[in-house]
N, C-alpha and C positions, 0 to 999 in steps of 0.2 A: 258463923256468918261465911260465905261463900269467897274467900278472893281473887284479884287478879290472879295470882299466884298461881292458887290452886288448881284455877282451870287448865293453867297454859300445862301445870302440871300432867294433868291428864293428859291431853294433846297428845303432848311432849311422850307420854310411857304409851300413850294406845297408837297412835298414829303417824309420828315421826322419832320412830324408834331408833332412829343409825345419825338422827338429829340432820340431819340436809338443811333443814330449812331453822333461820331465826325466828323462830316465832315469837313477839311481842301483845299486846289488846288492842292498836292496831292489822296486825297479819289477816286478809280477811283469805276464806275459806271456800269462798263461793269465786272469788274473781281473782285478776290478781295470773299470778308463776304458777303458784303449786293449787289450784280451786280443785276440790274433791272432784271426781269422778262423781257422773249423776247415778250411775248402780249399786256406789257406797254409800253418798250419799245422804241415802235415809235409814239405815242401819244405822249409822254414827250420830246421824240429832238423833233413833232413837235412843240407844244407848245413851247421850247424855242429858233425852231427857228421865232415862231411868236413875242413873248417878248421881243427878246432881235436880230430884226432882221437881221437873220444875214440866207444869201442866203444860199440853202443847195445843191448846184450844183456838190461840188466835197464830199461829205458827201454818208458815203457806211457803208451803216445798216446793211451790215452782214457781216463785217469785224469784227465788233462791238461785235453782236451775232446772232456767224456762226449758221447754222441747223446742227440739231444733224445729222451727215450721217450714223450710223450703228445702227443691231437693232440682238439683239442676243434671241433667243428660250425662255431664261426667260424673257425677260422684255428689255427696254430701257438701253443701253448707251451709252455713247459718246466715241466710237471708232474709230474717225477720227484721221486722222494725225494731223503734228503740225499747217496746215495752217486751218485745224476746230477751233486751238485756240483760244477764243475770244481775240483782243487786249484791251492796256487798255485804257477805253475813259475818262481823266480827268475834275476835276474841272475847272484846271486849261485850258484844253483846250475848254472846251467851254466858259473861259474867252476872250482867246486873242481870237476865233473866234468870236466872240462877239464884243471885241474891232477894229477888220478890217474889222466885214464887213462878212465874208463868210468864209465859215469850210476849215480852212489852214493844216487837217492832210488828207494825201490823202491816 
């Protein structure tokens, strides 16, 4: 059975190699101080689903990494509504879904 520590160890070995971030079960990978970049999140989640044999059928990528919705004349901005704000995707969510063998959060 996959433990919380297994997922933390995977994350640290693959994506936190320099140990710059203290990772706990409450660490969010889509929000907070060190979210994954949108460009790499899809690759990382694909590896997670394969590594832990999790069925990704219910996973909504854009719930955690929404598309920015607006432009100002002077540059890009996140001018979207509340539904455009990313939802937290935590290590605990990854671990619980790994134990279940499917994505648990709709």
